[in-house]
NUGUTOR-749409 format. One line per 5 residues: number of its first residue (from 1); for each residue x, y, z of N, C-alpha, C. Coordinates in steps of 0.001 Angstrom, whole numbers. Example, Ala and Ser with C-alpha at 12.3 -4.5 7.8 and 13.67 -1.06 7.14 Angstrom:
1 = 13190:-5690:7800:12300:-4500:7800:13200:-3300:7800; 12850:-2250:7080:13670:-1060:7140:12900:30:7870 .
***
This chain:
1 = -3226:-6095:255:-2926:-6374:520:-3150:-6939:-162; -4026:-11341:-2141:-4447:-11511:-3448:-4263:-12902:-3811; -4588:-14026:-3672:-4435:-14425:-5021:-5016:-13319:-5755; -5271:-12391:-5288:-6045:-11526:-6114:-5136:-10533:-6736; -4599:-9625:-6102:-3593:-8871:-6809:-2453:-8343:-5986 .
6 = -2540:-8272:-4728:-1394:-7734:-4040:-523:-8829:-3518; 716:-8524:-3248:1674:-9540:-2888:1637:-9908:-1416; 1180:-9079:-530:1187:-9399:882:350:-8376:1612; -84:-8614:2803:-906:-7659:3506:-94:-6548:4133; -611:-5331:4112:75:-4222:4744:-838:-3635:5787 .
11 = -450:-3591:6981:-1312:-3015:7994:-488:-2363:9078; -1051:-1364:9734:-353:-732:10814:-1190:-742:12081; -532:-679:13206:-1241:-817:14468:-1281:497:15255; -134:932:15815:-200:2033:16770:752:3131:16367; 286:4341:16231:1174:5418:15841:977:6625:16738 .
16 = 276:6461:17857:171:7476:18885:-216:8846:18393; 555:9818:18812:210:11202:18559:224:11569:17086; 983:10835:16286:1050:11155:14858:-321:11101:14216; -1180:10218:14696:-2521:10108:14142:-3275:11425:14241; -3059:12143:15330:-3797:13375:15546:-3506:14405:14466 .
21 = -2329:14313:13873:-1973:15258:12818:-2851:15066:11602; -3150:13784:11279:-3902:13488:10065:-5402:13465:10283; -5826:13215:11516:-7251:13056:11760:-8088:14229:11259; -7650:15508:11465:-8486:16600:10973:-8532:16667:9456; -7572:16036:8768:-7452:16214:7330:-8234:15196:6536 .
26 = -8250:13941:7008:-8862:12873:6233:-9522:11901:7181; -10424:11065:6684:-11073:10101:7572:-10095:9056:8046; -10367:8503:9204:-9471:7508:9763:-9761:6168:9115; -9119:5912:8020:-9276:4646:7314:-8126:4516:6354; -7767:3306:6024:-6624:3141:5144:-6840:2039:4158 .
31 = -6200:2156:2992:-6232:1033:2071:-4804:619:1889; -4002:751:2065:-2618:385:1852:-2390:-547:856; -1808:-207:1135:-962:-685:684:-700:-1601:460; 864:-1301:768:1625:-2292:253:708:-3372:286; -1200:-3892:215:-1632:-5234:477:-3063:-5566:644 .
36 = -3896:-4748:469:-5232:-5242:692:-5622:-6297:-308; -4751:-6583:-1317:-5200:-7467:-2383:-4814:-8918:-2180; -3620:-9178:-1763:-3221:-10590:-1731:-2727:-10968:-360; -3351:-11951:206:-2910:-12466:1486:-2207:-13785:1210; -878:-13763:1234:-137:-14973:890:602:-15563:2074 .
41 = 901:-14734:3078:1703:-15251:4182:1020:-14988:5514; -296:-15132:5578:-1014:-14928:6822:-675:-16027:7825; -379:-15618:9065:-74:-16572:10117:-1109:-16418:11221; -1721:-17497:11622:-2763:-17420:12638:-2193:-16973:13971; -2916:-16051:14619:-2503:-15520:15904:-3587:-15814:16921 .
46 = -3379:-16739:17843:-4458:-17169:18725:-4773:-16197:19843; -3904:-15205:20080:-4112:-14388:21261:-4551:-12967:20956; -3818:-12226:20141:-4156:-10832:19908:-3484:-10376:18628; -3932:-9244:18051:-3316:-8766:16817:-1842:-8494:17034; -1026:-8846:16054:394:-8563:16163:1084:-9387:17219 .
51 = 556:-10573:17500:1146:-11441:18506:2532:-11889:18075; 3307:-12365:19021:4626:-12891:18693:4737:-14327:19150; 5419:-15140:18356:5714:-16488:18773:7021:-16478:19550; 7370:-17612:20144:8609:-17687:20906:9806:-17503:19983; 10822:-16798:20470:12010:-16629:19651:13237:-17101:20423 .
56 = 14226:-17523:19673:15465:-17988:20275:16225:-16823:20874; 17051:-17085:21885:17809:-15994:22501:18707:-15248:21523; 19182:-15948:20468:20079:-15305:19509:19338:-14680:18336; 17998:-14657:18389:17200:-14163:17282:16514:-12856:17671; 16633:-11799:16857:15924:-10554:17175:14435:-10799:17336 .
61 = 13837:-10180:18338:12445:-10459:18673:11478:-10147:17538; 11787:-9138:16715:10848:-8745:15676:10723:-9786:14554; 11684:-10690:14433:11625:-11684:13364:10516:-12704:13570; 9999:-12820:14791:8929:-13784:15062:7541:-13140:15035; 7478:-11857:14680:6188:-11167:14617:5271:-11835:13599 .
66 = 3998:-11991:13952:3019:-12583:13043:1682:-11886:13227; 868:-11862:12179:-446:-11221:12254:-1447:-12019:11432; -2694:-12046:11899:-3771:-12750:11222:-4755:-11720:10678; -4793:-11571:9360:-5609:-10528:8754:-7097:-10829:8766; -7484:-12026:9180:-8907:-12328:9321:-9392:-12104:10754 .
71 = -8487:-11731:11639:-8818:-11499:13048:-9583:-10175:13171; -10835:-10188:13620:-11597:-8935:13735:-10912:-7903:14630; -10166:-8353:15622:-9479:-7406:16496:-8417:-6628:15735; -7715:-7294:14827:-6719:-6595:14022:-7390:-5650:13033; -8443:-6132:12388:-9146:-5292:11422:-9708:-4046:12099 .
76 = -10171:-4203:13336:-10780:-3081:14049:-9803:-1946:14287; -8522:-2259:14419:-7548:-1195:14674:-6672:-906:13462; -6806:-1717:12422:-5951:-1578:11251:-5953:-173:10672; -7133:424:10556:-7223:1692:9859:-7270:2880:10802; -6995:2687:12056:-7104:3801:12988:-5977:4817:12836 .
81 = -4842:4373:12318:-3675:5240:12271:-2973:5091:10930; -3555:5630:9869:-3045:5337:8533:-1918:6276:8123; -848:6342:8888:197:7301:8559:912:6947:7261; 894:5673:6870:1496:5298:5594:597:5714:4437; -653:5310:4463:-1541:5575:3335:-2069:6998:3316 .
86 = -2103:7651:4480:-2710:8980:4549:-2028:10012:3658; -694:10137:3643:-85:11138:2765:-364:10885:1286; -380:9615:897:-687:9292:-503:-2152:9608:-806; -3039:9257:121:-4449:9562:-77:-4719:11049:-113; -4015:11799:736:-4175:13253:717:-3676:13835:-600 .
91 = -2589:13271:-1143:-2084:13694:-2448:-3141:13449:-3525; -3777:12288:-3485:-4819:11975:-4453:-5993:12940:-4323; -6423:13193:-3103:-7587:14046:-2884:-7317:15504:-3254; -6047:15914:-3252:-5715:17279:-3669:-5850:17467:-5178; -5711:16375:-5946:-5619:16530:-7395:-6709:15821:-8192 .
96 = -7357:14812:-7646:-8321:14039:-8416:-9500:14918:-8848; -9971:14801:-10098:-11118:15605:-10537:-12390:15193:-9803; -13154:16174:-9367:-14400:15942:-8643:-15551:16481:-9479; -16322:15571:-10067:-17421:15984:-10937:-18737:15432:-10384; -19671:16313:-10187:-20974:15921:-9651:-21610:14875:-10555 .
101 = -22190:13834:-9935:-22897:12811:-10685:-22016:11734:-11287; -20727:11718:-10930:-19803:10740:-11503:-20053:9346:-10931; -19725:8347:-11735:-19714:6955:-11283:-18253:6564:-11121; -17890:6143:-9906:-16480:6069:-9507:-16178:4690:-8928; -14903:4272:-9078:-14426:3028:-8457:-13151:3309:-7689 .
106 = -13090:2809:-6440:-11849:2790:-5663:-11325:1357:-5668; -10224:1134:-6378:-9607:-192:-6473:-8780:-469:-5229; -9162:-1488:-4484:-8444:-1801:-3254:-8865:-876:-2145; -10166:-791:-1920:-10704:188:-961:-10403:-171:481; -10039:-1420:750:-9709:-1807:2119:-10830:-1491:3087 .
111 = -10480:-844:4179:-11468:-513:5200:-12164:821:4959; -11875:1439:3798:-12690:2593:3422:-11990:3895:3149; -10660:3883:3025:-9959:5121:2694:-9159:4945:1415; -9305:5861:456:-10059:7126:505:-11506:7017:34; -12024:5812:-57:-13364:5570:-600:-14425:6475:15 .
116 = -14572:6422:1334:-15659:7167:1970:-15444:8673:1885; -14202:9095:1981:-13919:10529:1861:-14248:11020:459; -13865:10250:-541:-14145:10632:-1921:-15651:10664:-2173; -16376:9674:-1654:-17829:9628:-1835:-18501:10850:-1228; -18048:11266:-60:-18642:12432:587:-18293:13723:-147 .
121 = -17076:13807:-667:-16689:15025:-1395:-17418:15141:-2735; -17733:14004:-3350:-18465:14032:-4611:-19949:14298:-4409; -20497:13900:-3261:-21891:14154:-2957:-22816:13027:-3379; -24042:13115:-2923:-25009:12021:-3082:-25395:11754:-4526; -25165:12694:-5426:-25506:12470:-6830:-24545:11506:-7510 .
126 = -23414:11246:-6895:-22432:10319:-7444:-22580:8944:-6793; -22126:7915:-7513:-22054:6559:-6966:-20593:6146:-6936; -20137:5680:-5771:-18727:5314:-5613:-18641:3857:-5171; -18091:3022:-6046:-17888:1614:-5734:-16535:1444:-5031; -16510:520:-4088:-15260:86:-3486:-15102:-1403:-3709 .
131 = -13989:-1810:-4299:-13748:-3224:-4588:-12512:-3696:-3851; -12629:-4852:-3204:-11503:-5445:-2488:-11833:-6912:-2219; -10845:-7801:-2313:-11097:-9204:-1982:-10964:-9504:-496; -10483:-8562:284:-10256:-8767:1715:-11595:-8620:2440; -12213:-9751:2753:-13575:-9758:3287:-13695:-9005:4603 .
136 = -12732:-9184:5491:-12813:-8540:6802:-12772:-7023:6668; -11995:-6519:5717:-11914:-5065:5541:-13234:-4500:5032; -13919:-5254:4169:-15199:-4775:3665:-16250:-4714:4771; -16184:-5659:5711:-17100:-5594:6850:-16867:-4324:7663; -15603:-3989:7856:-15265:-2757:8574:-15756:-1539:7799 .
141 = -15583:-1553:6489:-16049:-437:5673:-17568:-297:5743; -18278:-1423:5763:-19744:-1371:5862:-20180:-713:7168; -19486:-998:8251:-19808:-359:9529:-19668:1152:9424; -18641:1602:8738:-18420:3039:8591:-19479:3676:7701; -19820:2982:6619:-20862:3503:5742:-22147:3733:6534 .
146 = -22499:2768:7367:-23715:2889:8173:-23580:3970:9232; -22436:4003:9908:-22242:4957:10992:-22190:6388:10479; -21499:6594:9372:-21330:7944:8844:-22512:8378:7976; -23310:7408:7534:-24432:7750:6679:-23984:8214:5304; -23312:7332:4572:-22819:7666:3226:-23554:6763:2241 .
151 = -24716:7182:1758:-25580:6290:978:-25093:6017:-441; -24141:6781:-931:-23712:6624:-2322:-22516:5696:-2477; -22211:4892:-1450:-21122:3914:-1507:-21698:2526:-1742; -21072:1786:-2674:-21442:397:-2945:-20174:-446:-2786; -20198:-1396:-1861:-19036:-2228:-1588:-19168:-3578:-2278 .
156 = -18113:-3972:-2980:-18111:-5219:-3739:-16870:-6029:-3412; -17046:-7329:-3264:-15902:-8225:-3120:-15474:-8661:-4511; -14203:-8446:-4826:-13782:-8807:-6172:-12306:-8645:-6408; -11896:-9116:-7576:-10515:-9124:-8021:-10318:-7979:-9003; -9263:-7230:-8858:-9020:-6090:-9738:-8826:-6502:-11184 .
161 = -8429:-7732:-11403:-8227:-8205:-12774:-9507:-8742:-13405; -10560:-8934:-12603:-11864:-9391:-13117:-12952:-8649:-12339; -13130:-7403:-12629:-14030:-6556:-11854:-15496:-6944:-12063; -16290:-6944:-10995:-17714:-7290:-11107:-18555:-6099:-11550; -18158:-5489:-12677:-18841:-4307:-13191:-18996:-4439:-14708 .
166 = -20021:-3822:-15273:-20232:-3912:-16725:-19253:-3047:-17508; -19210:-3267:-18807:-18360:-2475:-19699:-18770:-1006:-19677; -17761:-129:-19856:-17978:1312:-19998:-18952:1863:-18947; -18652:1600:-17705:-19569:1946:-16612:-19068:3112:-15761; -17771:3420:-15807:-17174:4333:-14839:-16642:5615:-15477 .
171 = -16802:6707:-14731:-16232:7994:-15131:-14863:8226:-14497; -14620:7605:-13352:-13383:7825:-12606:-12997:6544:-11887; -11722:6182:-11991:-11168:5038:-11259:-9977:5547:-10465; -9938:5248:-9166:-8817:5648:-8332:-8224:4425:-7644; -6948:4506:-7321:-6301:3461:-6527:-5182:4102:-5723 .
176 = -5286:3977:-4420:-4298:4570:-3519:-3287:3497:-3112; -2061:3605:-3618:-978:2679:-3267:-1231:1260:-3776; -1887:1130:-4922:-2146:-196:-5431:-1152:-688:-6453; -551:214:-7199:186:-167:-8406:1295:-1168:-8142; 2111:-938:-7132:3251:-1818:-6875:2834:-3199:-6403 .
181 = 1582:-3347:-6030:1155:-4590:-5416:215:-5421:-6272; -69:-4972:-7481:-834:-5812:-8387:53:-6967:-8841; -469:-8187:-8761:295:-9339:-9249:515:-9232:-10755; -491:-8712:-11467:-409:-8561:-12922:-938:-7170:-13267; -102:-6138:-13138:-594:-4779:-13358:-1153:-4552:-14761 .
186 = -575:-5211:-15760:-1087:-5044:-17121:-2529:-5548:-17231; -2807:-6705:-16606:-4167:-7246:-16638:-5136:-6331:-15904; -4699:-5775:-14788:-5561:-4868:-14026:-5865:-3612:-14832; -4866:-3058:-15488:-5096:-1842:-16275:-5984:-2117:-17483; -5843:-3283:-18095:-6750:-3645:-19190:-8193:-3745:-18689 .
191 = -8359:-4288:-17495:-9703:-4399:-16919:-10267:-3013:-16598; -9399:-2123:-16134:-9843:-741:-15911:-10319:-119:-17213; -9595:-396:-18296:-10011:131:-19607:-11382:-422:-20014; -11638:-1680:-19702:-12927:-2275:-20062:-14089:-1574:-19379; -13938:-1269:-18098:-15054:-695:-17338:-15106:831:-17430 .
196 = -14111:1432:-18071:-14061:2893:-18177:-14868:3386:-19369; -15588:4479:-19169:-16265:5135:-20271:-15245:5897:-21120; -15591:6228:-22358:-14691:7052:-23166:-14345:8351:-22432; -13062:8636:-22388:-12509:9825:-21722:-12650:9779:-20197; -12907:8620:-19647:-12884:8479:-18184:-11470:8741:-17657 .
201 = -11378:9047:-16365:-10093:9349:-15725:-9664:8199:-14831; -8390:7864:-14909:-7769:6904:-13996:-6734:7671:-13183; -6873:7674:-11852:-5986:8440:-10974:-5354:7502:-9952; -4033:7444:-9947:-3293:6512:-9101:-2286:7252:-8234; -2054:6729:-7040:-899:7161:-6258:-9:5961:-6001 .
206 = 1281:6207:-5909:2228:5121:-5680:3519:5664:-5102; 4218:4817:-4356:5607:5108:-4054:6444:4617:-5220; 7647:5155:-5357:8464:4925:-6541:9787:4273:-6183; 10504:3843:-7200:11869:3368:-6971:12672:4481:-6302; 13535:4085:-5396:14225:5041:-4530:13634:5059:-3134 .
211 = 12501:4358:-2977:11818:4209:-1687:12780:3638:-641; 12936:4365:483:13788:3923:1597:15200:3548:1136; 15749:4305:194:17054:3923:-351:18145:3930:711; 17982:4731:1756:18978:4762:2826:19047:3414:3547; 17880:2828:3789:17822:1514:4424:18406:437:3518 .
216 = 17986:444:2251:18417:-616:1345:19913:-569:1059; 20515:618:1095:21962:711:899:22703:2:2026; 22219:166:3253:22852:-506:4389:22615:-2011:4309; 21423:-2415:3960:21085:-3838:3823:22009:-4493:2788; 22150:-3854:1625:22994:-4414:569:24448:-4505:1012 .
221 = 24916:-3504:1755:26301:-3512:2230:26543:-4666:3207; 25583:-4925:4075:25710:-6035:5019:25789:-7355:4268; 24941:-7536:3265:24969:-8782:2489:26289:-8945:1742; 26826:-7837:1269:28124:-7916:587:29226:-8299:1568; 29216:-7697:2735:30230:-8005:3743:30158:-9457:4182 .
226 = 28945:-10005:4224:28774:-11403:4626:28982:-12370:3457; 29184:-11841:2265:29452:-12675:1107:28245:-13416:566; 27028:-12936:866:25823:-13608:386:25355:-12920:-891; 25924:-13307:-2015:25636:-12648:-3281:24248:-12996:-3801; 23781:-14223:-3520:22438:-14597:-3966:21382:-13760:-3248 .
231 = 21561:-13561:-1965:20613:-12736:-1214:20666:-11295:-1707; 21846:-10830:-2061:21954:-9461:-2560:21219:-9319:-3893; 21275:-10339:-4739:20524:-10305:-5994:19024:-10306:-5738; 18587:-11087:-4751:17164:-11090:-4410:16738:-9729:-3855; 17609:-9103:-3083:17295:-7775:-2568:17178:-6779:-3717 .
236 = 18079:-6855:-4685:18024:-5955:-5842:16720:-6138:-6613; 16282:-7390:-6756:15019:-7656:-7452:13836:-7085:-6674; 13893:-7209:-5363:12830:-6641:-4520:12769:-5126:-4683; 13914:-4476:-4683:13954:-3025:-4852:13393:-2624:-6214; 13744:-3401:-7247:13371:-3054:-8613:11889:-3278:-8917 .
241 = 11165:-4012:-8040:9763:-4275:-8350:8918:-3024:-8244; 9396:-2015:-7513:8634:-769:-7420:8692:-38:-8749; 7640:663:-9032:7507:1241:-10354:8269:2560:-10475; 8324:3057:-11690:8809:4395:-12012:7710:5090:-12799; 7801:6399:-12910:6806:7124:-13699:6850:6659:-15152 .
246 = 8052:6454:-15681:8180:6026:-17076:7571:4639:-17290; 7853:3709:-16383:7310:2355:-16521:5793:2362:-16442; 5258:3079:-15468:3808:3114:-15308:3139:3815:-16486; 3772:4852:-17010:3213:5537:-18185:3137:4590:-19372; 4165:3765:-19541:4163:2792:-20640:3073:1744:-20447 .
251 = 2891:1285:-19217:1831:306:-18934:452:911:-19185; 271:2154:-18817:-1002:2828:-19055:-1256:2990:-20551; -221:3361:-21285:-377:3516:-22732:-760:2200:-23397; -150:1110:-22941:-470:-207:-23506:-1919:-593:-23244; -2506:-57:-22156:-3908:-341:-21826:-4858:717:-22392 .
256 = -4345:1566:-23262:-5152:2603:-23917:-5577:3728:-22970; -4631:4113:-22089:-4798:5309:-21278:-3683:6295:-21629; -4026:7563:-21696:-3053:8605:-21997:-2763:9404:-20733; -1501:9397:-20283:-1134:10155:-19082:-1280:11647:-19355; -2001:12327:-18486:-2237:13758:-18654:-1635:14599:-17538 .
261 = -1268:13956:-16424:-746:14738:-15294:82:13856:-14390; 1225:14368:-13964:2075:13671:-12998:2503:14680:-11940; 2293:14336:-10683:2740:15160:-9562:3642:14305:-8687; 4878:14718:-8496:5823:13969:-7664:6152:14760:-6403; 6172:14069:-5278:6529:14659:-3988:7406:13665:-3237 .
266 = 7855:14062:-2066:8638:13153:-1225:8307:13405:235; 8156:12325:980:8035:12449:2427:9212:11723:3069; 9452:12016:4327:10560:11414:5054:10018:10768:6317; 10408:9523:6519:10103:8826:7766:11336:8881:8647; 11171:9347:9890:12292:9542:10802:12180:8589:11992 .
271 = 13307:7971:12338:13383:7063:13480:14624:7417:14291; 14576:7127:15574:15741:7388:16420:16922:6531:15996; 16642:5277:15613:17717:4377:15197:17127:3151:14521; 17989:2219:14137:17538:1011:13469:16699:116:14355; 16982:83:15633:16192:-747:16548:14736:-285:16572 .
276 = 14531:1032:16583:13169:1560:16562:12489:1242:15231; 13215:1382:14136:12654:1079:12813:12172:-367:12731; 13014:-1304:13084:12715:-2717:12884:11638:-3239:13826; 11347:-2501:14897:10304:-2921:15835:9027:-2112:15679; 9010:-1206:14723:7821:-405:14495:6701:-1289:13942 .
281 = 5481:-1091:14449:4357:-1967:14090:4104:-1992:12591; 4115:-840:11947:3831:-823:10517:4945:-1474:9713; 6181:-1254:10106:7304:-1888:9412:7164:-3404:9497; 6818:-3915:10662:6664:-5366:10814:5505:-5891:9979; 4423:-5139:9918:3265:-5598:9174:3411:-5406:7665 .
286 = 4066:-4328:7267:4073:-3971:5869:5306:-4344:5080; 6460:-4455:5734:7707:-4634:4997:8551:-5826:5446; 8447:-6204:6697:9387:-7178:7250:9346:-8524:6533; 8179:-8990:6164:8098:-10287:5478:8923:-10298:4194; 8838:-9242:3415:9613:-9183:2177:11111:-9104:2463 .
291 = 11494:-8385:3487:12921:-8307:3842:13431:-9667:4294; 12629:-10369:5080:13024:-11709:5524:13122:-12678:4353; 12232:-12524:3373:12202:-13447:2236:13457:-13374:1378; 14201:-12297:1493:15475:-12164:771:16486:-13205:1256; 16329:-13659:2498:17335:-14494:3155:16833:-15914:3393 .
296 = 17715:-16894:3369:17321:-18229:3823:17016:-18177:5316; 16067:-18977:5796:15669:-18888:7210:16814:-18995:8191; 17801:-19850:7916:18870:-20037:8889:19860:-18881:8918; 19728:-17917:8009:20637:-16764:7980:19997:-15500:8536; 18710:-15547:8792:17998:-14310:9127:18464:-13683:10435 .
301 = 18628:-14498:11470:19036:-13947:12765:20378:-13234:12654; 21331:-13878:11990:22664:-13291:11850:22620:-12002:11040; 21921:-12028:9913:21906:-10864:9030:21157:-9704:9677; 20018:-9965:10280:19259:-8866:10865:19944:-8299:12104; 20655:-9116:12832:21427:-8590:13960:22489:-7624:13453 .
306 = 23190:-8012:12375:24207:-7134:11793:23580:-5895:11173; 22432:-6070:10514:21745:-4942:9887:21292:-3933:10932; 20709:-4417:12012:20250:-3517:13077:21418:-2723:13646; 22532:-3395:13893:23708:-2707:14438:24229:-1649:13463; 24240:-1987:12165:24729:-1032:11163:23805:177:11058 .
311 = 22500:-43:11088:21553:1074:11065:21702:1952:12298; 21973:1337:13437:22186:2113:14658:23443:2973:14553; 24473:2454:13891:25686:3260:13689:25401:4458:12781; 24616:4213:11728:24255:5318:10833:23481:6384:11603; 22536:5959:12424:21746:6906:13210:22616:7686:14182 .
316 = 23588:7009:14798:24481:7693:15740:25323:8750:15023; 25763:8447:13813:26571:9399:13048:25766:10591:12566; 24499:10351:12189:23686:11401:11566:22694:12056:12527; 22572:11505:13728:21640:12070:14696:20257:11460:14652; 19957:10685:13622:18681:9985:13480:18778:9102:12241 .
321 = 17763:8291:12040:17664:7464:10834:16489:8004:10018; 16789:8592:8865:15764:9180:8001:15644:8364:6726; 14413:8055:6347:14150:7257:5156:13296:8065:4181; 13756:8176:2945:13056:8943:1922:11988:8089:1249; 10804:8673:1042:9694:7978:381:9240:8838:-804 .
326 = 9721:8554:-2026:9230:9300:-3188:7795:8893:-3511; 6947:9883:-3799:5521:9668:-4023:5129:10241:-5383; 4120:9652:-6002:3621:10193:-7265:2110:10057:-7348; 1494:11087:-7901:97:11051:-8342:128:11058:-9859; -490:10059:-10471:-492:9943:-11929:-1937:9878:-12409 .
331 = -2273:10776:-13314:-3633:10858:-13832:-3605:10569:-15335; -4539:9757:-15789:-4590:9390:-17196:-6037:9394:-17670; -6206:9574:-18971:-7532:9606:-19587:-7684:8413:-20513; -8860:7803:-20472:-9148:6665:-21357:-9233:7156:-22799; -8428:6545:-23671:-8431:6949:-25069:-9717:6516:-25749 .
336 = -10145:7309:-26689:-11303:6948:-27515:-10915:5799:-28439; -11836:4915:-28739:-11563:3802:-29645:-11102:4330:-30993; -9962:3809:-31457:-9412:4222:-32738:-8492:5412:-32680; -8365:6068:-31489:-7451:7202:-31389:-6031:6703:-31280; -5009:7491:-31718:-3622:7031:-31692:-3079:6950:-30287 .
***
């Protein structure tokens, strides 16, 4: 979620039965996304996690949603249902090299996923650092370390662009859903190169451009119909901030990493309609702020009312609202000094 490196906090609250699907596969913890690094728009919530302020009768209720990421009650439930981060973390765990005795870093470990799972799979001979500037998440991770008895985990508060680790210290660096949210990805990758040993591995997962393209096509159409060309340009810029395999490969090469493996997959998020999408807890926590930021405050109620209605029409025509999420696992090796 930065002045440190991520653009906003990403958290999810309640996902009911869906959690049961993932629970047997991976530990119940998440790093998300879209945000453990930068908390820029935190709003204090005096009553409970995911509280709502008063909204005008003409304003959709979800536009007033607010969350306080320092609230222990929110942190306590944040990682209970990681349906967003879990598929990406499972992708990473299927492919990341596991070498006994490795010294490892999880960039943006959040409340402990995939940090603790990776530490347990590597075994006690390995040391696995977790770095995150989100203090409340590290407290939650410490509770898990103690409860689960994972002695090879070391939790550090820090910035991905200025890691509290010595030069050439790590054999493996992982980051689950961090790439799109680094404020300065080039600086972060250079720092990874500094702390990486020769031929160390850097393994990343990320969503790619094309993410939720079905939603964004409807959003752009609404802005065009309303004649708000400036907002449409801001929406295009928001869409374009997500990476591509080619862009990330170039950034890795500039930081002296050589891409050795790319695995691309796709998952689909399904909703009954636009009303369900826009009121979903994770959507409100992870995406809504950026969608609202595309619009001037006095236009949000009108635009989101029209957007919700248009999404509902799409769902009625197609039988549901399905959103595509392209995923990638990218693995790279630290180049030897002087190698081309």
